[in-house]
C-alpha positions as CSV (number, residue, x, y, z in Angstrom):
1,M,0.0,0.0,0.0
2,S,3.0,2.3,-0.7
3,L,5.3,3.4,-3.4
4,L,8.9,4.6,-3.6
5,V,9.9,7.4,-6.1
6,V,13.6,7.6,-6.8
7,G,15.7,9.6,-9.2
8,T,18.6,9.1,-11.6
9,S,20.2,12.1,-9.8
10,S,19.4,15.1,-7.7
11,H,17.1,17.8,-9.1
12,V,15.3,15.5,-11.6
13,G,11.9,16.3,-10.2
14,K,11.3,13.7,-7.5
15,S,9.7,16.2,-5.1
16,V,7.3,17.6,-7.6
17,T,6.5,14.1,-8.8
18,V,5.6,12.9,-5.3
19,A,3.5,16.1,-4.8
20,A,1.7,15.4,-8.1
21,L,1.0,11.8,-7.3
22,C,-0.3,12.8,-3.9
23,R,-2.8,15.3,-5.4
24,C,-3.8,12.9,-8.2
25,L,-4.5,10.1,-5.7
26,V,-6.4,12.3,-3.2
27,R,-8.6,13.5,-6.0
28,R,-9.4,9.9,-6.7
29,G,-10.5,9.5,-3.1
30,I,-7.4,7.7,-1.9
31,S,-6.0,8.8,1.4
32,V,-2.2,9.3,1.1
33,A,0.7,10.8,2.9
34,P,4.2,11.8,1.7
35,F,7.4,10.6,3.3
36,K,11.2,11.1,2.9
37,S,13.3,9.4,5.5
38,Q,16.3,11.7,5.1
39,N,16.4,15.1,3.5
40,M,19.3,17.6,3.1
41,S,18.1,21.1,2.7
42,L,18.2,24.6,4.2
43,N,14.6,25.3,3.0
44,S,12.5,24.0,5.9
45,F,9.0,24.4,7.3
46,V,7.6,24.4,10.8
47,T,4.8,21.9,11.6
48,G,1.8,22.8,13.8
49,D,3.5,21.3,16.9
50,G,6.7,23.2,16.3
51,G,8.8,20.5,14.5
52,E,11.1,21.3,11.6
53,I,10.9,19.3,8.3
54,G,12.0,19.8,4.8
55,M,10.0,22.3,2.7
56,A,9.4,19.6,0.1
57,Q,7.6,17.3,2.5
58,A,5.4,20.3,3.6
59,M,4.6,21.0,0.0
60,Q,3.8,17.4,-0.6
61,A,1.5,17.3,2.5
62,F,-0.4,20.3,1.1
63,A,-0.8,18.5,-2.2
64,A,-2.2,15.5,-0.2
65,R,-4.5,17.9,1.6
66,I,-3.2,16.9,5.1
67,P,-1.2,18.8,7.7
68,P,2.6,18.4,7.6
69,T,4.0,16.4,10.4
70,T,7.5,15.4,11.5
71,D,6.9,11.8,10.6
72,M,6.9,12.9,6.9
73,N,10.6,13.8,7.2
74,P,12.1,12.2,10.4
75,V,15.7,13.1,9.5
76,L,16.6,16.5,8.1
77,L,20.2,17.5,7.5
78,K,21.0,21.2,7.4
79,P,24.6,21.8,6.1
80,K,26.7,24.3,8.1
81,G,29.9,24.0,6.0
82,D,33.2,22.1,6.4
83,C,31.4,18.7,5.9
84,V,29.4,19.4,9.1
85,S,25.6,19.4,9.2
86,Q,23.0,19.9,11.9
87,V,20.9,16.8,12.3
88,V,17.2,17.5,13.0
89,L,15.6,14.3,14.3
90,H,11.8,14.1,14.5
91,G,11.6,17.9,14.1
92,R,14.1,18.8,16.8
93,P,17.8,19.7,16.7
94,Y,19.8,16.5,17.6
95,K,23.4,17.5,17.1
96,D,26.0,18.9,14.7
97,V,28.0,16.1,13.1
98,P,30.8,15.7,10.5
99,I,29.6,13.5,7.7
100,A,31.8,10.5,8.7
101,E,30.3,10.5,12.2
102,Y,26.8,10.8,10.7
103,Y,27.3,7.6,8.7
104,R,28.1,5.7,11.8
105,E,24.6,6.6,13.1
106,T,22.6,5.7,10.0
107,P,21.6,2.2,11.2
108,E,19.8,3.7,14.2
109,L,18.5,6.6,12.1
110,L,17.0,4.1,9.6
111,K,15.1,2.4,12.5
112,E,13.7,5.8,13.5
113,A,12.7,6.5,9.9
114,L,11.0,3.1,9.6
115,R,9.0,3.8,12.8
116,A,7.9,7.2,11.3
117,F,6.9,5.5,8.0
118,R,4.8,2.9,9.8
119,R,3.0,5.6,11.9
120,L,2.1,7.4,8.6
121,K,0.9,4.2,7.0
122,K,-1.2,3.3,10.0
123,K,-2.9,6.7,9.9
124,Y,-3.3,7.3,6.2
125,G,-3.2,3.8,4.6
126,Q,-1.0,4.7,1.6
127,V,2.4,6.5,1.6
128,V,4.3,7.9,-1.4
129,I,8.0,7.9,-0.5
130,E,10.6,10.2,-2.0
131,G,14.2,9.0,-2.3
132,A,17.1,11.4,-2.1
133,G,19.7,12.4,-4.8
134,G,20.5,9.6,-7.2
135,A,19.4,6.1,-6.4
136,A,22.6,4.5,-7.9
137,E,25.3,6.0,-5.6
138,V,27.0,2.6,-5.3
139,N,29.6,3.9,-2.7
140,L,26.8,4.7,-0.3
141,Y,24.6,1.6,-0.6
142,D,25.5,0.3,2.9
143,R,24.4,3.6,4.5
144,D,21.8,5.1,2.1
145,I,18.8,5.3,4.4
146,A,16.8,7.4,1.8
147,N,17.1,4.9,-1.1
148,T,18.9,1.6,-1.0
149,Q,18.5,0.6,2.7
150,L,15.0,1.9,2.8
151,A,14.0,0.0,-0.3
152,L,15.6,-3.2,1.0
153,A,13.7,-2.8,4.3
154,L,10.3,-2.2,2.7
155,R,10.5,-4.0,-0.7
156,L,8.0,-1.6,-2.3
157,P,7.4,-0.9,-6.0
158,I,9.8,1.7,-7.3
159,I,9.2,4.4,-9.9
160,L,12.3,5.9,-11.4
161,V,12.3,9.6,-12.5
162,A,14.8,10.9,-15.1
163,D,15.4,14.4,-16.3
164,I,15.6,14.5,-20.1
165,E,16.6,18.2,-20.1
166,R,20.0,17.2,-18.6
167,G,20.7,15.0,-21.6
168,G,21.8,11.4,-21.6
169,V,18.5,10.1,-20.5
170,F,19.1,6.6,-21.8
171,A,22.3,6.3,-19.8
172,Q,20.6,7.8,-16.8
173,V,17.8,5.2,-16.8
174,Y,19.7,2.1,-17.9
175,G,22.7,2.8,-15.8
176,T,20.7,3.6,-12.6
177,I,18.6,0.4,-12.9
178,K,21.6,-1.8,-13.7
179,L,23.6,-0.4,-10.8
180,L,20.9,-1.1,-8.2
181,P,21.5,-4.1,-6.0
182,P,20.2,-7.2,-7.8
183,E,17.4,-7.8,-5.4
184,L,16.1,-4.2,-6.0
185,Q,16.1,-4.2,-9.8
186,P,12.9,-6.3,-10.1
187,L,11.1,-3.8,-7.9
188,V,11.5,-1.0,-10.5
189,K,8.0,-1.0,-12.0
190,G,7.9,2.2,-13.9
191,I,9.8,5.1,-15.4
192,I,8.8,8.7,-15.7
193,I,10.7,10.9,-18.1
194,N,10.5,14.5,-16.8
195,K,11.0,18.0,-18.1
196,F,10.4,17.2,-21.8
197,R,10.3,20.2,-24.1
198,G,8.5,20.0,-27.4
199,D,6.2,17.3,-28.8
200,P,6.3,14.1,-26.7
201,A,5.4,12.1,-29.7
202,I,8.9,12.7,-31.1
203,F,10.3,10.7,-28.2
204,L,8.1,7.6,-28.7
205,P,10.9,5.7,-30.4
206,G,13.1,6.5,-27.4
207,V,10.4,5.1,-25.1
208,K,10.5,1.8,-26.9
209,I,14.3,1.7,-26.7
210,I,14.2,2.4,-23.0
211,E,11.6,-0.3,-22.4
212,D,13.5,-2.8,-24.6
213,L,16.8,-2.1,-22.7
214,T,15.3,-2.2,-19.2
215,G,12.2,-4.3,-19.4
216,V,10.5,-1.6,-17.4
217,P,7.5,0.4,-18.8
218,V,7.7,4.1,-19.3
219,L,4.6,5.4,-17.5
220,G,4.8,9.0,-18.7
221,I,6.6,11.8,-20.4
222,V,6.0,14.9,-18.4
223,P,6.4,18.2,-20.2
224,Y,8.5,21.1,-18.9
225,F,6.2,23.4,-17.0
226,S,6.4,26.4,-14.7
227,I,4.0,26.1,-11.8
228,P,4.6,28.2,-8.6
229,L,5.6,25.6,-6.1
230,P,8.1,26.0,-3.2
231,S,11.7,25.2,-4.1
232,E,13.2,22.2,-2.2
233,D,16.9,23.2,-1.9
234,S,19.8,25.3,-3.0
235,L,20.0,23.5,-6.4
236,S,16.7,25.3,-7.3
237,I,18.2,28.8,-6.8
238,G,20.3,28.4,-9.9
239,D,17.2,27.9,-12.0
240,K,15.7,31.3,-11.0
241,K,15.6,33.9,-13.7
242,S,14.8,37.6,-13.0
243,S,11.5,38.6,-14.6
244,D,11.0,41.7,-16.7
245,F,9.3,44.0,-14.1
246,P,10.0,47.7,-13.6
247,V,10.7,47.2,-9.9
248,R,14.0,45.4,-9.0
249,I,14.6,43.7,-5.6
250,A,17.9,42.3,-4.6
251,V,18.0,39.3,-2.3
252,I,21.5,38.8,-0.9
253,R,22.6,35.3,-1.7
254,F,24.5,34.3,1.5
255,P,26.8,31.3,1.3
256,H,24.4,29.6,3.8
257,I,21.1,31.1,2.5
258,A,18.1,29.4,4.0
259,N,14.4,29.4,3.2
260,F,14.6,31.5,0.0
261,T,11.1,30.2,-0.7
262,D,10.1,33.2,1.4
263,F,10.3,35.3,-1.8
264,E,8.7,33.1,-4.4
265,L,5.5,35.0,-4.4
266,L,7.4,38.3,-4.8
267,E,9.1,36.7,-7.8
268,Q,5.8,36.6,-9.6
269,Y,5.3,40.4,-9.4
270,A,8.8,41.9,-9.2
271,A,12.2,41.4,-10.7
272,V,13.8,39.5,-7.8
273,E,17.5,38.9,-8.2
274,Y,19.6,36.7,-5.9
275,V,22.9,38.5,-5.8
276,A,26.2,37.4,-4.4
277,P,27.8,39.5,-1.6
278,G,29.9,42.2,-3.2
279,T,27.4,42.8,-6.0
280,P,26.8,46.6,-6.4
281,L,23.3,47.5,-5.0
282,D,22.9,50.6,-7.1
283,G,19.7,50.5,-9.2
284,Y,17.8,48.2,-6.9
285,D,14.5,49.5,-5.4
286,C,14.7,47.3,-2.3
287,V,17.3,45.0,-0.7
288,I,16.4,41.9,1.4
289,L,18.7,40.0,3.7
290,P,17.2,36.5,3.9
291,G,17.5,33.7,6.4
292,T,20.8,31.9,6.8
293,K,22.0,28.8,8.6
294,N,25.2,30.6,9.7
295,T,24.4,34.2,10.7
296,V,27.8,35.1,12.1
297,D,29.8,33.5,9.3
298,D,27.7,35.1,6.6
299,L,27.8,38.5,8.3
300,A,31.6,38.2,8.0
301,V,31.2,37.5,4.3
302,L,29.1,40.7,3.9
303,R,31.8,42.8,5.6
304,K,34.6,41.3,3.6
305,S,32.8,41.9,0.3
306,G,31.9,45.5,1.1
307,T,28.1,44.8,1.0
308,D,27.8,46.3,4.5
309,A,28.8,49.7,3.1
310,G,26.5,49.1,0.1
311,L,23.5,48.5,2.5
312,H,24.2,51.8,4.4
313,K,24.4,53.6,1.1
314,A,21.1,52.1,-0.1
315,H,19.4,53.1,3.1
316,A,20.8,56.7,2.8
317,N,19.3,56.8,-0.7
318,G,15.9,55.9,0.6
319,V,16.0,52.2,-0.5
320,P,14.1,49.9,1.9
321,V,16.3,47.3,3.6
322,I,14.5,44.3,5.0
323,G,15.9,41.4,7.1
324,I,14.3,38.0,7.6
325,C,15.5,35.8,10.5
326,G,19.3,35.7,10.2
327,G,19.1,38.8,8.0
328,Y,17.2,40.5,10.8
329,Q,19.9,39.5,13.3
330,M,22.6,41.0,11.1
331,L,20.8,44.4,10.9
332,G,21.2,45.0,14.6
333,R,24.0,46.7,16.5
334,E,25.7,43.6,17.9
335,L,25.7,39.8,17.9
336,V,27.0,37.9,20.9
337,D,27.8,34.2,20.3
338,D,28.4,32.0,23.4
339,G,29.8,29.3,21.1
340,F,26.5,27.9,19.8
341,E,26.1,29.6,16.5
342,S,29.7,29.9,15.3
343,A,32.9,30.8,17.1
344,K,32.5,32.3,20.5
345,G,32.8,36.0,20.5
346,T,31.1,39.4,20.1
347,Y,30.5,40.7,16.6
348,A,29.5,44.1,15.3
349,G,26.2,44.0,13.4
350,L,25.3,46.3,10.5
351,G,23.9,48.9,12.8
352,L,20.9,49.7,10.7
353,L,18.8,48.7,13.7
354,D,19.5,49.0,17.4
355,G,19.0,45.3,18.4
356,V,21.4,43.0,20.1
357,T,21.2,39.2,19.4
358,R,22.7,36.6,21.8
359,F,23.2,32.9,20.9
360,A,23.2,31.4,24.4
361,S,22.1,27.9,23.8
362,Y,21.7,25.2,21.1
363,N,17.9,25.4,21.4
364,K,16.0,26.5,18.4
365,N,12.8,28.4,18.3
366,T,10.4,26.7,15.9
367,V,6.8,27.9,15.9
368,Q,4.0,28.9,13.5
369,V,2.9,32.5,14.1
370,H,0.1,34.9,13.5
371,R,1.2,38.5,13.7
372,T,-0.1,42.0,13.0
373,A,2.2,44.6,11.4
374,C,2.6,47.8,13.5
375,P,1.2,50.9,11.8
376,V,4.6,52.4,10.9
377,P,4.7,54.0,7.4
378,P,5.5,53.7,4.6
379,I,5.5,49.9,4.3
380,L,4.4,48.2,7.5
381,S,1.4,50.3,7.9
382,G,-0.2,48.7,4.8
383,I,0.5,45.0,5.8
384,G,-2.1,44.2,8.5
385,N,-2.4,40.6,9.7
386,V,0.0,38.0,8.4
387,T,1.0,34.4,9.1
388,G,4.3,32.6,9.0
389,Y,6.7,30.6,11.0
390,E,9.9,31.0,13.0
391,I,13.1,28.8,12.8
392,H,16.0,30.4,14.6
393,M,18.6,30.2,17.3
394,G,19.3,33.3,19.3
395,V,17.3,35.9,21.1
396,T,17.1,39.5,20.1
397,V,16.6,42.5,22.3
398,T,15.4,45.3,20.1
399,G,16.8,48.3,22.0
400,T,15.4,51.7,21.1
401,D,13.6,50.6,17.9
402,H,9.9,50.2,17.6
403,E,8.4,46.7,17.1
404,A,7.8,45.8,13.5
405,F,5.1,43.2,14.3
406,S,3.2,42.4,17.4
407,G,5.7,40.6,19.6
408,D,8.4,40.4,16.9
409,G,11.0,42.3,15.0
410,A,12.1,46.0,14.8
411,V,11.7,48.9,12.5
412,S,13.8,52.1,12.1
413,K,12.4,55.5,12.8
414,D,12.0,56.3,9.1
415,G,10.2,52.9,8.5
416,L,12.6,51.9,5.7
417,V,14.6,49.4,7.6
418,F,12.8,46.6,9.4
419,G,13.5,43.0,10.4
420,T,11.5,40.0,11.6
421,Y,12.0,36.4,12.6
422,M,8.9,35.5,10.6
423,H,9.6,33.3,7.6
424,G,6.8,33.4,5.0
425,L,6.1,37.2,5.5
426,F,6.1,37.8,1.8
427,L,4.0,34.7,1.1
428,N,1.2,36.9,2.5
429,L,-0.5,38.8,-0.4
430,S,-1.0,41.8,1.9
431,A,2.7,42.1,2.5
432,V,3.6,41.7,-1.1
433,N,1.0,44.4,-2.1
434,A,2.2,46.8,0.7
435,L,5.8,46.6,-0.4
436,L,5.2,46.7,-4.1
437,S,2.7,49.5,-3.9
438,Y,5.3,51.6,-2.1
439,L,8.1,50.7,-4.6
440,Y,5.9,51.4,-7.6
441,K,4.7,54.7,-6.2
442,K,8.3,55.8,-5.5
443,R,9.1,55.1,-9.2
444,G,6.0,57.1,-10.2
445,L,4.4,54.1,-11.7
446,P,0.8,52.9,-11.2
447,F,0.3,49.7,-9.2
448,T,-2.7,47.4,-9.1
449,P,-2.8,45.3,-6.0
450,M,-2.5,41.6,-6.7
451,P,-5.9,39.8,-6.1
452,D,-6.3,36.6,-4.2
453,S,-6.0,33.7,-6.5
454,A,-8.6,31.0,-6.3
455,S,-6.5,28.6,-8.4
456,D,-4.7,25.8,-6.6
457,P,-1.2,25.1,-8.0
458,Y,-1.4,21.5,-6.9
459,D,-4.5,20.9,-8.9
460,T,-2.7,22.5,-11.9
461,L,0.2,20.1,-11.3
462,A,-2.2,17.1,-11.0
463,D,-3.9,18.1,-14.2
464,A,-0.5,18.0,-16.0
465,F,0.3,14.5,-14.6
466,E,-3.2,13.1,-15.4
467,A,-2.7,14.3,-19.0
468,H,0.8,12.8,-19.5
469,V,1.3,10.0,-16.9
470,D,-0.6,6.7,-16.7
471,M,-2.1,7.3,-13.3
472,D,-4.3,4.3,-13.5
473,R,-1.2,2.0,-13.6
474,I,0.4,4.0,-10.8
475,T,-2.7,3.7,-8.7
476,V,-2.7,-0.1,-9.1
477,L,1.0,-0.2,-8.1
478,L,0.3,1.9,-5.0
479,C,-2.8,0.2,-3.8
480,G,-1.8,-3.3,-4.8
481,S,1.7,-3.3,-3.2
482,N,2.3,-5.9,-0.5
483,S,5.4,-5.1,1.5
484,D,6.7,-6.5,4.8
485,E,6.4,-3.1,6.4
C-alpha cells in the first residue's frame, strides 16, 4: 500500500512528482501521505507542533490535503559547512556532526525512519515515498537510508524519475537500474521521463528503446512546466531567472542562504534577483537580507565583500532594507555568540537597527505564528495581519527601535529598515502588495494590488500529470503493493 519514487540524480523532479502523485491520488478518493526518510536542505518548514521538516515534504502534504508532520521527514540535514551538518531528528535539533560520524549513526536513524513511516501508513493507509539524490550511488549503498537501505527494508514498487533536459536520459535510466542491488532491480515497476520540451510524440521511439533495454514500462513523459511551487533546496536557486518588471529587488545570496522560498510570491510580481555578496546594489529598489544557517559567518562575508557599506548607502538613498530571520539579526547593532552559532565572541552588526542578538544555547525556536504589522509608514502600515513561522537560534533585544510586528522584529524611525523572525512574511499577499505599492509609487508608476487567486497550483500540477502519466497503472501499483512493512 505504498510506493517509492527515486531519481537518476538530484534535481530531476522527484519532489514535484511525489506532490503530483499525492494530489492525483487524493482527487481519486485515496488517502495518502508523503514521506522522505532523510532530506538535506536549508529550506525548511515548521509543523503545527513546532517541529522542523524539509520544505518539500510540507509542500507534498499540502498536495495531499493533510497537515505536515515530523513523521513525513524524520531526518533533516542542514549543512553548516566544512562537511558538518546539523541533524534535525523528528523535528528537533539533535546534534552537529561531521559526515563520517553521521554515517556511523545511519543504522539507528533508519530504524527511527521506519517507525515514522509505519505511523504514517497506519494513519493514512497509503504512503508515497521520495528518495534522495540519485538512487545509484554505489559507494553509499550500505548507509543510504533514503534509497537503498529503505528499499531493502520495505520492498516496495519503485518508480524511477529521469530528467531528459539534462541530456543522456538513456544512460541515466539504464545505468541507474543496472547499478541497483540485484534484489532491488525487479522492484522497479515504472519510469517517468521528466522536463520534456516539445512534442512528446517525437520521443516515442526513445520510449521503446528504454523499455527494450530495461524491461520496465515508461509510465509517462512529463512536459516542462512552470507552476509556482516552493523550491526544495539550493539547487533550485540556480534555476531562477529575473522577470521583466520595472521594480527590482535584490536578495543577498548568502553562502548559507536558507528558506529563500520566502520570496517566491514576490518573484511573480517583481524582478527579484539573488545577488552574491559584493554585488553593487545601485539600481535596486529594495534590498532583502534573507535567512541563513550561519548568521555570524555570513555576516563576516558581507563585511569582507563590502556589502555592509552598500547597504548603508542604499538606506541613505531611501531604499528599503529588510531582514528576515538571520538577516534581521545582522541588521542589529551587535551579535553575541556564546559558542552555539559559530565561534565564541562578540560581533558588530550592520547597525541599521539597534538590536542585540545573543546565541546562548543550542535550542532552536520553531513555531507557527500569526502577527499584526505595526502601523509604521511607509510599508508596515499597509500590511495588516499575516501568518508565517519562525526557525532560529538566538534571542534579540530590540533596544530603542519600535516593534515591526506584534511581539516580533524591529523597525527604524523612518520605517525603511525593518526586520522580523517570521519566515513566510512575503508569502502573504497583503505584505507583497504593501511593499510593491510603495516601490511602484516611488518610481512614479501605477500599481494594481494583486488579487487573491482562487487557483490551486497542486490541482494544476495534478492536471498535467493526469494528461501525461498513466495514473491508472500507478494507482494499481500503489494500492496493490504488498510489503513487509
